[in-house]
N, C-alpha and C positions, 0 to 999 in steps of 0.2 A: 531138599532142607525143608523137615518135618516141618506142618504146620503147625502156626505157631514159636515156633524159633526165630530170631534175626540174623542173616549173613551179619560177614565183616562188611565195613565199606574201603580195609584198608589191607596188604596181605602179611605186610605184620600178624595181627592176628591169629592168622592159618594153622598156627604150629602151636603147642602148648607154651605155655606161661613155664617160670622156676617158680619153683616149690620151693620154700626155706625149710632149712632143714635144723625143726625144733619138732619139739615133743607137745602136740596139743589133742593128746588123749585123754587128758584130764580137764577139759574146756568142757565147764557147766554152764555158766552166768555170762556170754558177750554181751557188750555195749557199741552200736555201732554208730558215731558221730554221724549224721545225716545233712545232709548239705541244708543250702540259703534258701534255696530260689525255688518254685512252683514248677516251673519245664524240669528244670536239676532234677528235681525228688522225683519224677515222674519214669526221668533214662534210670537212676537208682536202684528202681524197683528189683530188676534181677537179680542184681545184685545181692541186693539184701535177700531175697528167695535163698540167693546160692550160697548166702553162709548158713542158711541153715539147711539148710542140701547135706553141706558137708560137718555141717554138727544136728542132725537132726533132736537129738535129747536134749539140748540145752536150752536154757531164756535165753531169750533174744528182745532183748532193748534196745530201744531210738534214742538218741539224743540229739533234740529239733528244735529250733527256733518254736516260737509259738503261734504264729500265724500259722504251721504247715499240721499241728495235729490232726485238724480234719483228714486231711490226705494221709496219716499212716494209720489213719483208726477205721481204714479201707482192705488194709496189708492181711491179707491169715497168717504171714509169717512172721508177724510182731508180737510179742506176746506185752510187752511196755512202750508207753511213750514215756520221757521227762521233756517238756518242754522250758527253755528258757528266754530270757526276753533280750532281744540284740540293742546294745546302748553300746554308748560311745566312751570314750574319757575314763574318767577315774570311776561311772559305773558300770562298763563294761568290767575291768577289774572285779569288784567288790557282788557283781553279779556271777564271776565264773566260779567265787571264794565262796559263796552261798551253795553254786548247784553242785561244786565237788565233794563238799559237803553233803550234800543227801543223797551223791554217788559213792562215797566214798563206805556208807553204811552196807551195801547193794554187796559189796564183796565181788566187785569181778574178776572173772578170770584175763579174759583178754575186751582188746579193745580196737575198732575196725575204723577208721580216721579217713572217710571217703573226700574232705574237703582236702584242699594242699593250703590251707589258710597257718598263720601264729595261730590264733587262737582255738579252732579245735583242737591242737594236738596239747596247748596249753591249758585244757580244759582237763583230758584225760590224766593231763602229767598231773594236775593236784591232784586229781581221786586217789590218785594213788593204783593204778592200776597194773599191774605186774608187767602185761606183755603188751606194747598198744603200736600196732601196727600204721605205716598212711606214707604216703610219696614223699619223698626227700625234697623237701622245696618250704624257701623265704623264711632261712636262719632259725628253723623250727628243730634241728636235728637230734638238739639238746635232749628234745621235748619223747623221743622214739625212741623203741630199745627197739626195732627191726623195722629199718628206714631201705623203702622200693625204689628203686633211682628212676628217675625219667627224664628220657632224654625226648628231641626235637621229632623223634617217632612218635611217640607216646602221645604227646600234644597231638599228631595229624590224627587221630585215630577218635572214630565217632566216639560219642559221653558214655555211651552204655558202654561200650567196649572197654574204654578208659579205666572205669568201674568195676571194672568186670577181673581186666588182669591186676586189680590191683587184691580185691577178694579169691583170687588165684594163686595168689604166693600160698595160705594158706592149704592149695590143696586144686587138682586139676576139676575144673566143671566137665561134662561129655558134652553139654549140650545149654545156652544161653535163651530163654524167650521173649518176646515181642513183650513191650513195658504194656502192661495192663492196670485198669480200675476195678476193682470189684466192687462192685454199690453196694447198699445197704435196701431191702423192699424200700421202705420210707423213701430212698433217695430216689430208686425209679420211679415211685408212683408221683413223686414230686413234677420228675422230669416227666414224663408222661402228660402229668396235669397242663404241663406249658404248654406242650406242643399240642396238645389236645384244643387251648383257647384259640391259641393263633392260628390253627386249622391245618395240622398237618401231619396230623395220623391220616391221608389218605390213600396211604398204602404208596406213597411215591418214595424213594431213594432217598435220602437224608445226609446232605455234602456238610460239614463241621468245615470251618476254616475261620481261622485264629492269627489276624494280621499284627498285632502286635507285639510287645517283648516291653519289661520295664527296664532302667537304664541301658538305655543303647540304642538309638533307630539306627546305626549303623548294623546291625544283625538284621533289620527286619529288612523285606523282600517290601519291593515298591507296589503302592497300593493299587497303582492302574494294573500290574502285574498280578496282583492276589483278582482283581475284579474280572478278568480277563479269563486269568484258568478257573475261576466258576465259572463262569458265562460258556465257557466249551463242555466244562464238565456237563450242567445243565442240562448242553443240544444234546449230547452223546448218551445219557443215560434218564431224560427225562425229571433231575433231581432236584430236589428245594437246596438250596443253600443255607448254612445257617451261617451268621456273621458272630463268633465272641469277640468280647475284648472288654477292658474295664468303663466307667462312664466317663473318663475324660479325653477316650480313644474314640468318641463318635463326631 
């Protein structure tokens, strides 16, 4: 495996995916409906890069919740970001009508819908995008022109490969890179300043640990295990461990 690529966590992904029998040669404007959470967004980066590799001359736009705008600004493969507000009840419907009107005027040729939610497919349907590709799920088949079957085997694979499988319905990808943030100079400068203030730019290895997760302690490793892992890594490499998290997770 080459450096910068990620290996599959399931034998299911070792073979080539099925490519849709459709003509995508005239696709110039692509909308990717991004996922709704920070962690999933990072894991979706390689697949968005894959869309750009399959359509290198296209204009690629992402439709994402407004709290994720800054994360997508780091991607060199995204040409435009369209934000929307996550609302519930009648507010969600009115917000989707507003967003779909702005999207419709951009005349997208293709929509790739990464989430499996009803709403994500509904948004692209309202926008009148002629080709809408996504996983068949949650009663949303009516809103998809190309439905990708999602069985139990697909559900068990790593999220990086889950998104990649959807993109590969448009064409085979030779490699898949590891998720990677591309930081701007001002962001790097801010981070270095934070480390310098804490006396951490002393040449030692820095290890970042993020033990928390939103909406579900069940998916979190026990804090004692993170503590033990950090202790062992620091002993082995004479490193410094940095704990990341939200204020309420202190």
